[in-house]
C-alpha positions in Angstrom: 97.9 91.3 127.7 95.6 93.8 126.1 95.1 93.4 122.3 94.5 96.2 119.8 93.4 96.3 116.2 94.2 98.9 113.6 92.4 99.0 110.2 93.0 101.1 107.1 89.7 100.7 105.1 90.6 101.9 101.7 88.8 101.9 98.4 91.0 99.3 96.8 92.3 97.4 99.8 91.8 96.9 103.5 94.9 96.5 105.7 94.7 95.3 109.2 97.3 94.9 112.0 96.8 93.3 115.4 99.1 94.0 118.3 99.6 94.3 122.0 101.0 97.4 123.7 104.3 97.2 121.9 104.4 94.5 119.2 102.6 93.7 116.0 101.3 90.1 116.2 99.4 89.6 113.0 98.5 91.3 109.7 95.6 90.9 107.2 95.0 92.2 103.7 91.7 92.1 101.8 89.8 94.0 99.1 88.5 97.5 99.6 86.0 98.2 102.4 85.0 101.8 101.6 81.3 101.4 102.2 80.4 104.5 100.3 82.0 103.3 97.1 81.6 99.6 97.4 78.4 99.0 99.5 77.7 97.2 102.7 78.1 93.6 101.6 81.5 94.1 100.0 82.7 96.1 103.0 81.6 93.4 105.4 83.4 90.7 103.4 86.6 92.6 103.2 86.6 93.6 106.9 85.8 90.1 108.0 88.6 88.7 105.8 91.3 91.2 106.9 90.5 90.9 110.6 90.3 87.1 110.3 93.7 86.9 108.7 95.4 89.0 111.3 93.8 87.1 114.2 94.6 83.7 112.6 98.3 84.7 112.2 98.4 85.8 115.9 96.3 82.8 117.0 93.9 85.2 118.7 90.1 85.0 119.0 88.9 88.4 117.8 86.4 88.6 120.6 89.4 89.2 122.9 90.4 92.5 121.2 90.2 95.4 123.6 90.0 98.3 121.2 89.8 98.7 117.4 90.4 101.8 115.4 89.5 102.0 111.7 90.3 104.9 109.4 88.0 105.2 106.3 86.8 107.8 103.9 83.4 109.1 104.8 83.7 108.6 108.5 82.7 112.1 109.2 79.1 111.2 108.3 77.4 109.8 111.4 75.4 107.2 109.4 78.5 105.9 107.6 80.5 105.7 110.9 77.7 103.8 112.6 77.4 101.3 109.7 81.1 100.6 109.8 81.1 100.3 113.5 78.3 97.8 113.3 80.1 95.7 110.6 83.2 95.5 112.8 81.2 94.7 115.9 80.0 91.6 114.1 83.6 90.2 114.3 85.5 91.8 117.2 84.9 92.5 120.9 85.8 95.7 122.7 85.5 99.4 121.9 85.5 100.5 118.2 86.7 103.9 117.1 85.8 105.0 113.5 87.8 108.0 112.2 88.7 109.5 108.8 91.5 107.9 106.8 93.3 111.3 107.0 93.3 111.1 110.8 95.1 107.7 111.0 97.6 108.8 108.3 98.4 112.1 110.1 98.9 110.2 113.4 101.1 107.5 111.7 103.7 110.1 110.7 103.2 113.0 113.1 101.6 111.5 116.2 99.9 114.4 118.1 102.2 117.0 116.5 101.9 119.4 113.6 102.2 118.5 110.0 100.4 118.1 106.7 99.6 114.9 104.8 98.3 114.3 101.3 96.6 110.9 100.6 96.4 109.8 97.0 94.8 106.3 96.6 91.5 105.5 95.0 90.5 109.0 96.2 92.5 111.9 97.5 92.6 114.5 100.3 94.9 116.9 102.0 94.8 117.3 105.8 96.8 119.0 108.4 97.2 120.2 112.0 99.3 123.1 113.4 101.0 123.4 116.7 97.8 124.9 118.3 95.8 121.9 117.3 93.8 123.6 114.6 93.0 121.3 111.6 92.2 121.9 108.0 91.4 119.8 104.9 91.3 120.2 101.2 89.6 118.0 98.6 88.2 114.6 99.3 84.7 115.5 98.3 84.1 112.4 96.1 85.0 111.3 92.7 82.3 113.2 90.9 83.5 116.6 91.9 86.8 116.2 93.6 89.5 113.5 94.5 92.1 115.4 92.4 95.2 113.4 91.6 93.7 110.2 92.8 93.8 106.8 91.1 90.2 107.4 89.9 91.1 110.9 88.7 94.1 109.6 86.8 92.2 106.8 85.2 89.4 109.2 84.1 91.9 111.8 82.8 93.8 109.1 80.9 90.6 108.0 79.0 89.9 111.7 78.2 93.4 112.2 76.9 93.4 108.9 74.9 90.1 109.7 73.2 91.2 113.3 72.4 94.3 111.9 70.8 92.2 109.6 68.7 90.1 112.5 67.6 93.3 114.2 66.4 94.4 111.1 64.5 97.3 110.3 66.8 97.9 107.2 68.8 100.2 105.7 71.5 100.5 103.0 74.1 97.9 104.5 76.4 94.7 103.7 74.5 95.7 100.0 74.0 96.6 99.7 77.7 93.3 101.2 78.8 91.3 98.8 76.6 93.2 95.8 78.1 92.6 97.0 81.7 88.9 97.2 81.1 88.9 93.9 79.2 87.4 95.4 76.0 88.4 95.5 72.4 87.6 98.8 70.9 87.5 102.6 71.6 83.7 102.5 71.1 83.4 99.9 73.9 85.6 102.2 76.0 83.2 105.1 75.5 80.3 102.9 76.6 82.1 101.6 79.6 83.4 105.1 80.7 79.8 106.5 80.5 78.1 103.6 82.1 75.8 103.9 85.1 76.8 103.2 87.8 80.2 104.9 87.0 83.1 102.8 85.8 85.9 101.9 88.1 88.5 104.3 86.7 90.9 103.6 89.5 91.6 100.2 88.0 93.2 102.0 85.0 96.0 103.5 87.1 98.4 100.6 86.5 97.8 100.9 82.8 98.7 104.6 82.9 101.9 103.7 84.7 102.9 101.1 82.2 102.3 103.5 79.3 104.2 106.2 81.0 107.2 103.9 81.6 107.1 103.0 77.9 107.5 106.7 77.1 103.9 107.5 76.2 103.7 111.3 76.3 99.9 111.4 77.2 100.4 109.1 80.1 103.3 111.0 81.4 101.3 114.3 81.1 98.5 112.8 83.1 100.8 111.8 86.0 102.4 115.3 86.0 99.0 116.8 86.2 98.2 114.5 89.1 101.3 115.6 91.0 100.3 119.3 90.4 96.8 118.7 91.7 98.0 117.0 94.8 100.5 119.8 95.5 97.6 122.3 95.3 95.8 120.3 98.0 98.8 120.5 100.3 99.3 124.2 99.5 95.7 125.0 100.5 96.0 123.2 103.8 99.4 124.8 104.6 98.0 128.3 103.8 95.2 127.9 106.2 97.3 126.5 109.1 100.8 127.9 109.0 102.2 131.4 108.7 104.3 132.5 105.8 107.9 131.1 105.8 107.2 128.8 108.7 108.8 125.3 108.4 106.0 122.8 107.5 106.6 119.0 107.6 104.6 117.3 104.8 104.1 113.6 104.1 102.6 111.5 101.3 100.4 108.4 101.5 98.5 106.1 99.2 99.0 103.9 96.3 99.4 106.7 93.7 102.4 108.1 95.6 103.7 104.6 96.4 103.7 103.4 92.8 104.5 106.5 90.7 107.9 108.2 91.1 106.7 110.8 88.6 103.8 111.8 90.8 106.0 112.0 93.9 108.7 114.1 92.2 106.2 116.4 90.6 104.4 116.8 93.9 107.5 117.7 95.8 109.0 120.1 93.2 105.7 121.9 92.6 104.9 122.2 96.3 108.4 123.7 96.9 107.7 126.2 94.2 104.4 127.2 95.7 105.6 127.5 99.3 109.0 128.0 101.0 109.8 126.2 104.2 108.2 122.9 103.2 110.0 119.7 104.2 108.5 116.7 102.5 109.2 113.2 104.0 110.4 111.1 101.0 108.9 107.9 102.5 105.3 107.1 101.7 103.4 106.7 105.0 101.6 103.4 106.0 98.3 104.7 107.5 97.4 101.4 109.3 100.2 102.0 111.8 98.4 105.2 112.8 95.2 103.3 113.3 97.0 100.8 115.6 98.6 103.7 117.6 95.2 105.3 118.1 93.7 102.0 119.2 96.5 101.7 121.7 95.7 105.1 123.1 
């Protein structure tokens, strides 16, 4: 029985599934393993933990794994891909394939066929492939200049909106929720934290924005609507590059932002349909790790 391992190495969590040719035998979940954002030590710890959990559940020694596929942001850089491959090789046996997170997500929902996916987690990216096999991407150039509509983007925009409201002498739930998420007590401390070096982890503020939005905070709701708009633009750019006008285009969503925010999902779908006819959006949020396992099995 050949054994295969699929890994989704995200910025906030690492998901791992172990299987044979047909069945999932074990799963693992750990902290983020994006080596670009988190560094080599934290990536090693997360990967080792997630792989260890999956193998323990299946009662399998990881050295017996035939092939592993990991999808992670930054895999297009040779140096990053080699570092990730080396970290996984410390734990498992067999061949190791390192690909972009968008590749495992696309494969999870469309296999080798055409389609467009938009990922919105800690970061964001749009990616697609047409019937001729041509691919295109939009966004995903890092939190400093891109990652529109991502958890990091939403957190940063929320801080900007909350401080602007304070300048105007207005208030709401959003500012208080942001302070609690960062574990600080005043707007002055928020300013210091937001402008710190290295940059603050704005993605951790995403749940606070959701809570404020659900409580009716207008600023929080506005930020989520803006996120949906930005993500629809990513999809639109990819579609325009790959598919002729009026062609039917299957589109799928993936990542924690889509999974946790109905408002982002609904805004994304409605805005994309307004931008482009023929779009068919899969209402289910895709689980990328299944694409990683499928690629490992190939």
